[in-house]
C-alpha positions as CSV (number, residue, x, y, z in Angstrom):
1,M,-13.2,-4.2,-2.6
2,A,-11.6,-0.9,-1.5
3,I,-10.2,2.1,-3.5
4,I,-7.1,3.5,-1.8
5,T,-4.6,6.1,-2.6
6,I,-0.9,6.0,-1.8
7,T,0.7,9.5,-1.3
8,S,4.4,10.1,-0.8
9,L,6.1,13.3,0.3
10,A,9.8,13.9,0.8
11,T,10.7,16.2,3.7
12,S,13.9,17.8,5.1
13,G,14.5,18.0,8.8
14,T,11.9,17.0,11.4
15,T,8.7,15.3,10.0
16,A,6.5,15.8,13.1
17,S,5.1,19.2,12.1
18,K,4.5,18.0,8.5
19,I,2.6,14.9,9.8
20,Q,0.4,17.2,11.9
21,E,-0.3,19.3,8.9
22,L,-1.2,16.3,6.8
23,E,-3.4,14.8,9.6
24,K,-5.3,18.1,9.7
25,I,-5.9,18.0,6.0
26,L,-7.0,14.3,5.9
27,S,-9.3,14.8,8.9
28,S,-11.3,17.2,6.9
29,F,-12.4,14.5,4.5
30,S,-14.6,11.4,5.2
31,V,-11.8,8.9,4.7
32,R,-9.9,6.4,6.7
33,F,-6.1,7.0,6.6
34,V,-2.8,6.2,8.1
35,I,0.3,8.5,8.0
36,G,3.8,7.2,8.6
37,T,7.4,7.4,7.7
38,K,9.4,5.0,5.6
39,V,11.6,2.8,7.8
40,Q,14.2,2.7,5.0
41,D,14.0,6.5,4.4
42,P,12.6,8.3,7.5
43,N,12.5,11.6,5.6
44,T,9.8,10.3,3.4
45,I,6.2,10.5,4.7
46,Q,3.6,8.2,3.2
47,I,-0.2,8.4,3.5
48,T,-2.5,5.5,2.7
49,S,-6.1,6.7,2.5
50,E,-9.3,4.8,1.7
51,W,-12.1,6.5,-0.2
52,S,-14.9,4.1,0.7
53,K,-17.6,5.8,-1.3
54,A,-15.7,5.2,-4.6
55,T,-16.2,1.9,-6.5
56,S,-13.9,2.7,-9.4
57,F,-11.0,5.0,-10.4
58,S,-13.3,7.1,-12.6
59,E,-15.8,7.6,-9.8
60,L,-13.1,8.6,-7.4
61,A,-11.8,11.2,-9.9
62,S,-15.3,12.7,-10.0
63,F,-15.4,13.4,-6.2
64,P,-14.9,17.1,-5.3
65,D,-13.3,16.0,-2.0
66,F,-10.8,13.9,-3.8
67,A,-10.0,16.7,-6.3
68,S,-9.4,19.0,-3.3
69,F,-7.2,16.4,-1.6
70,Q,-5.1,16.0,-4.8
71,S,-4.8,19.7,-5.2
72,Q,-3.5,20.1,-1.7
73,M,-1.1,17.2,-2.0
74,H,0.2,18.6,-5.3
75,D,0.8,22.0,-3.7
76,L,2.9,20.2,-1.0
77,G,5.0,18.5,-3.7
78,A,3.6,15.0,-3.0
79,T,2.9,12.2,-5.5
80,T,-0.2,10.1,-5.5
81,F,-1.5,7.0,-7.2
82,S,-4.7,4.9,-6.6
83,A,-5.2,1.2,-6.3
84,N,-8.3,-1.1,-6.3
85,M,-7.8,-3.6,-3.5
86,D,-9.5,-6.9,-2.6
87,H,-9.9,-5.9,1.0
88,S,-9.7,-2.7,3.1
89,P,-6.3,-2.3,4.7
90,F,-8.2,-0.8,7.7
91,E,-10.7,-3.6,8.4
92,N,-8.7,-5.0,11.3
93,G,-7.8,-1.6,12.8
94,S,-4.4,-0.2,13.3
95,A,-1.1,-1.8,12.3
96,P,2.0,-0.3,13.8
97,L,4.1,-1.3,10.8
98,I,2.9,-1.7,7.2
99,E,4.8,-3.6,4.4
100,Y,4.3,-2.5,0.8
101,V,5.4,-4.5,-2.2
102,K,4.7,-2.9,-5.6
103,S,5.5,-5.0,-8.7
104,D,5.4,-3.1,-12.0
105,F,4.1,-4.4,-15.3
106,P,3.3,-2.7,-18.7
107,A,0.1,-0.8,-18.8
108,S,-0.9,-2.9,-21.8
109,S,-1.1,-6.0,-19.6
110,T,-4.3,-8.0,-20.4
111,R,-6.8,-9.2,-17.8
112,D,-5.7,-12.8,-18.5
113,F,-2.1,-11.8,-17.6
114,K,-3.3,-10.1,-14.4
115,M,-5.2,-13.2,-13.4
116,Q,-2.0,-15.2,-13.9
117,I,-0.2,-12.8,-11.5
118,E,-3.0,-13.1,-9.0
119,T,-3.0,-16.9,-9.2
120,G,0.8,-16.9,-8.6
121,F,0.4,-14.7,-5.6
122,A,-2.3,-16.9,-4.2
123,R,0.0,-19.9,-4.5
124,F,2.7,-17.9,-2.7
125,E,0.3,-16.9,0.1
126,T,-0.9,-20.5,0.5
127,L,2.7,-21.6,1.1
128,Y,3.6,-18.6,3.2
129,R,0.5,-19.2,5.5
130,K,2.0,-22.5,6.6
131,R,3.8,-20.3,9.2
132,G,0.5,-19.9,11.0
133,D,-2.5,-17.6,11.3
134,F,-2.2,-13.8,11.5
135,Q,-2.2,-13.7,15.3
136,S,0.6,-16.3,15.7
137,T,2.8,-14.7,12.9
138,G,2.4,-11.1,14.1
139,E,0.4,-10.0,11.1
140,V,-2.6,-7.6,11.2
141,F,-4.1,-7.6,7.7
142,L,-3.4,-8.5,4.1
143,S,-4.8,-6.5,1.1
144,V,-3.8,-6.9,-2.5
145,G,-4.9,-5.4,-5.8
146,W,-3.9,-3.4,-8.9
147,T,-3.0,0.2,-9.3
148,E,-4.4,2.6,-11.9
149,E,-2.2,3.2,-14.9
150,H,0.5,5.7,-14.0
151,L,3.9,6.9,-15.2
152,K,7.2,5.6,-14.0
153,G,9.8,7.7,-15.7
154,Q,8.7,7.7,-19.3
155,D,6.9,4.3,-19.1
156,K,3.2,3.8,-18.5
157,I,2.7,1.0,-16.1
158,T,0.2,-0.8,-13.8
159,S,1.4,-2.4,-10.6
160,F,0.3,-5.4,-8.5
161,L,0.2,-4.0,-4.9
162,V,0.5,-6.0,-1.7
163,V,-0.1,-4.2,1.6
164,R,0.5,-6.2,4.8
165,G,0.2,-5.1,8.4
166,W,2.6,-6.2,11.1
167,V,2.8,-5.7,14.8
168,D,6.5,-4.8,14.5
169,M,9.5,-5.1,12.2
170,S,11.0,-8.1,14.1
171,R,8.0,-10.3,13.0
172,F,8.5,-9.4,9.4
173,E,12.3,-10.2,9.6
174,E,11.4,-13.5,11.4
175,S,9.0,-14.4,8.6
176,I,11.6,-14.1,5.8
177,Q,14.0,-16.4,7.6
178,T,11.5,-19.3,7.6
179,E,11.9,-22.3,5.3
180,V,8.3,-21.8,3.9
181,F,9.2,-18.2,2.8
182,K,12.3,-19.6,1.1
183,E,10.2,-22.2,-0.6
184,A,7.5,-19.7,-1.7
185,I,9.5,-16.6,-2.8
186,P,10.7,-18.1,-6.1
187,I,7.0,-17.9,-7.3
188,L,7.1,-14.1,-7.1
189,M,10.7,-13.7,-8.3
190,G,9.7,-15.8,-11.3
191,W,7.6,-12.9,-12.5
192,G,10.8,-11.1,-13.5
193,A,9.1,-7.7,-12.7
194,P,10.8,-4.6,-11.2
195,F,9.5,-4.2,-7.7
196,D,9.7,-2.0,-4.6
197,L,9.5,-3.4,-1.1
198,Y,9.5,-1.1,1.9
199,H,7.9,-0.5,5.3
200,V,6.1,2.4,6.8
201,E,5.9,3.0,10.6
202,R,2.6,4.4,11.7
203,K,2.7,7.9,13.2
204,A,-0.9,9.1,13.0
205,G,-4.2,8.0,11.4
206,R,-7.9,7.3,11.6
207,E,-8.7,3.7,10.9
208,G,-12.4,4.0,11.8
209,L,-15.2,6.5,10.8
């Protein structure tokens, strides 16, 4: 189990100086983190940070360091949400490219409903893994979990989050052309949920403490 936060910041012009500023801020806390830019929108910087001492969202919110981090991100105009993942996205070290898939559901979703979603994803992953193991498919890690309740527009939602590390974009693109992916993806599309899928290219980070 790992509590992570996803922080997004839109920039104008060069992102290099802003990434250096963010790296300095994150380095002052006892967290593992990766900073990158969205492949589909290079002017958007994303931070994924793991607060390893936290075991719940409420405990995370009580940490002075996290409050300081949130305050500094707010001052920069960034948005942040937290998620409780089954595995640390940093346990296998650095991934040059990270895929994020965030599927949104009503905040009122019951635990039984969430378990159905988790079971569906496990079925998808069993089929998807027919491509081979992580090393042979160009994957670095897989981490899944649920976000805290948060607002999307006027709606209060919770999201099922999938975070998957890749060695490069070509291996992801190769994977979605396979017959096993085409066989498996209807499981996830059958949820009928709004979703965001995007990739972040690593620019800086600290995967170990």
